[in-house]
SEGUGU-159332 format. One record per residue: residue number from 1; residue in three letters; chain; y, z, x of N, C-alpha, C in turn. Coordinates in Angstrom, 1 decimal, decimal comma. Example, Ala and Ser with C-alpha at 12.3 -4.5 7.8 and 13.67 -1.06 7.14 Angstrom:
! residues 2
REC  numi  loke  tise    n.py    n.pz    n.px   ca.py   ca.pz   ca.px    c.py    c.pz    c.px
REC     1   ala     A    -5,7     7,8    13,2    -4,5     7,8    12,3    -3,3     7,8    13,2
REC     2   ser     A    -2,2     7,1    12,8    -1,1     7,1    13,7     0,0     7,9    12,9
! end
This chain:
! residues 63
REC  numi  loke  tise    n.py    n.pz    n.px   ca.py   ca.pz   ca.px    c.py    c.pz    c.px
REC     1   met     A    -3,8     4,8    10,5    -2,9     5,0     9,7    -2,0     4,1     9,1
REC     2   leu     A    -1,7     4,8     7,9    -1,3     3,0     6,6     0,2     3,4     6,9
REC     3   ile     A     1,1     1,8     7,5     2,4     1,9     7,1     3,3     1,1     6,2
REC     4   lys     A     3,8     2,0     4,8     4,2     0,7     4,0     5,7     0,8     4,8
REC     5   thr     A     5,6    -0,8     3,7     7,2    -1,8     4,5     7,1    -2,4     3,1
REC     6   tyr     A     8,4    -2,3     2,6     8,7    -3,1     1,9    10,2    -4,7     1,7
REC     7   ile     A     9,6    -5,0     1,3    10,5    -6,1     1,8    11,4    -7,1     0,1
REC     8   pro     A    12,6    -6,9     0,5    13,6    -6,7    -0,2    12,8    -8,6    -1,1
REC     9   lys     A    13,0    -8,6    -2,6    11,7    -9,7    -3,6    12,5   -11,1    -2,9
REC    10   asn     A    14,1   -11,4    -2,2    14,7   -12,7    -2,1    14,2   -13,0    -0,6
REC    11   gln     A    14,0   -12,1     0,0    13,2   -12,8     1,4    11,7   -12,5     2,1
REC    12   ser     A    11,7   -13,9     2,7    10,6   -14,3     3,2     9,7   -13,9     4,2
REC    13   leu     A     8,7   -13,4     4,1     8,4   -13,2     5,5     8,0   -13,5     6,6
REC    14   thr     A     8,4   -13,9     7,9     8,4   -14,6     9,3     7,4   -15,0     9,4
REC    15   ala     A     7,3   -15,5    10,8     5,7   -16,3    11,0     5,1   -15,2    11,7
REC    16   asp     A     6,2   -14,7    12,2     5,0   -13,4    13,3     4,4   -12,1    12,2
REC    17   glu     A     5,4   -12,2    11,1     4,9   -11,0     9,9     3,9   -11,5     9,5
REC    18   ile     A     3,9   -12,9     9,2     2,4   -13,2     8,3     1,2   -13,1     9,1
REC    19   glu     A     1,3   -13,2    10,4     0,3   -13,4    11,7     0,5   -11,9    11,7
REC    20   glu     A     0,7   -11,2    11,9     0,2    -9,4    12,2    -0,2    -8,8    11,1
REC    21   ile     A     0,1    -9,7     9,8    -1,2    -8,9     8,3    -2,2    -9,7     8,8
REC    22   glu     A    -2,5   -11,5     9,0    -3,7   -11,7     9,2    -4,1   -11,1    10,4
REC    23   thr     A    -3,6   -10,9    11,1    -4,5    -9,9    12,3    -4,9    -8,8    11,6
REC    24   ala     A    -4,3    -7,8    11,1    -4,7    -6,8    10,4    -5,9    -6,9     9,4
REC    25   ala     A    -6,1    -8,3     8,7    -6,9    -8,4     7,6    -8,3    -8,3     8,2
REC    26   lys     A    -8,6    -8,8     9,7    -9,7    -8,5    10,5   -10,4    -7,3    10,7
REC    27   tyr     A    -9,3    -6,2    11,2    -9,7    -5,0    11,4   -11,1    -4,7    10,5
REC    28   pro     A   -11,6    -3,6    10,6   -12,3    -3,1    10,1   -11,5    -1,7     9,1
REC    29   ile     A   -12,1    -1,4     8,1   -11,3     0,1     7,7   -12,5     1,5     8,7
REC    30   thr     A   -11,6     2,3     8,8   -12,4     3,3     9,8   -12,3     4,5     9,3
REC    31   phe     A   -13,0     5,5     8,9   -13,1     6,2     8,5   -12,9     7,8     9,2
REC    32   asp     A   -12,4     8,8     9,2   -12,9     9,9    10,0   -11,8    10,8     9,3
REC    33   glu     A   -12,3    12,3    10,0   -11,6    13,5     9,4   -10,5    13,6     8,7
REC    34   asp     A    -9,6    13,2     9,1    -8,1    12,7     8,3    -8,0    11,9     7,3
REC    35   cys     A    -9,3    11,0     7,5    -9,3    10,0     6,2   -10,6    10,1     5,9
REC    36   pro     A   -11,0    10,8     5,2   -12,9    10,9     4,8   -12,9     9,6     3,9
REC    37   glu     A   -14,1     8,6     3,4   -14,7     7,6     2,5   -14,5     8,1     1,5
REC    38   leu     A   -13,8     7,5     0,0   -13,6     8,9    -0,8   -15,0     8,1    -2,4
REC    39   ser     A   -15,7     7,9    -3,0   -16,4     8,0    -3,4   -15,6     7,0    -5,4
REC    40   asp     A   -16,4     6,5    -5,5   -15,5     5,8    -6,9   -14,9     6,4    -7,5
REC    41   ala     A   -15,7     7,7    -8,2   -15,0     9,0    -9,1   -14,0     9,8    -8,1
REC    42   gln     A   -13,9     9,7    -7,1   -13,0    10,8    -6,3   -11,6     9,0    -5,9
REC    43   ile     A   -11,8     8,4    -6,1   -10,6     6,8    -6,4   -11,0     7,2    -7,9
REC    44   glu     A   -11,2     7,2    -8,6   -10,4     6,8   -10,0    -9,2     8,1   -10,3
REC    45   lys     A   -10,5     9,4    -9,9    -9,1    10,6   -10,3    -8,2    10,6    -9,8
REC    46   tyr     A    -8,1     9,7    -8,4    -6,3    10,1    -7,7    -5,8     9,0    -8,2
REC    47   phe     A    -6,1     8,1    -8,6    -5,0     7,1    -9,9    -5,1     7,5   -10,7
REC    48   arg     A    -5,4     7,9   -11,5    -5,7     8,9   -12,6    -4,4     9,7   -12,7
REC    49   asp     A    -4,8    10,4   -11,6    -3,3    11,7   -11,5    -2,5    10,7   -11,3
REC    50   lys     A    -2,2     9,5   -10,2    -0,7     9,1    -9,8    -0,3     8,6   -11,6
REC    51   met     A    -1,3     7,8   -12,0    -0,3     7,5   -13,2     0,5     8,3   -13,8
REC    52   glu     A    -0,5     9,3   -14,0    -0,6    10,5   -15,1     1,4    10,9   -14,4
REC    53   asn     A     1,4    10,9   -13,1     2,6    11,5   -12,7     3,9    10,7   -12,2
REC    54   his     A     3,9     9,7   -12,5     3,9     8,1   -11,9     5,2     7,9   -13,1
REC    55   val     A     6,6     7,7   -12,2     8,1     8,1   -12,6     8,4     6,6   -12,7
REC    56   val     A     8,7     5,8   -13,1     8,9     4,5   -13,7    11,6     4,1   -13,1
REC    57   lys     A    10,9     3,9   -12,2    12,2     3,5   -11,4    13,1     2,1   -12,2
REC    58   lys     A    14,0     2,9   -12,8    14,7     1,2   -13,4    15,9     0,4   -12,3
REC    59   glu     A    15,3    -0,6   -12,4    16,2    -1,9   -11,0    17,5    -1,7   -11,8
REC    60   ser     A    18,6    -1,6   -11,1    20,0    -2,4   -11,9    20,3    -3,4   -11,2
REC    61   ile     A    20,8    -4,6   -12,6    21,1    -5,3   -12,2    22,8    -5,8   -11,8
REC    62   phe     A    23,0    -4,7   -11,8    24,7    -4,9   -10,6    24,4    -4,5    -9,2
REC    63   ala     A    25,3    -5,3    -8,3    24,5    -4,9    -7,8    26,2    -4,0    -6,6
! end
C-alpha cells in the first residue's frame, strides 16, 4: 500500500521519520493481483495520460 505524506517546505524531517524512510527503502517491491507489475509501455502511457490531465495549482504568497 502506498501512503503519501506532504511535508511543508519549511519543516524538516525528524530522526524517526528519516529512520522510517531508510527502513522502508530496504524492503523489496511486492506485486500482486491488486498491484500488478507494469510494462514500460504501460508506465509511459500512465504518465502521459497523467500529464495531459495535470492541473497546475498556483501557490499563494500571502498567508
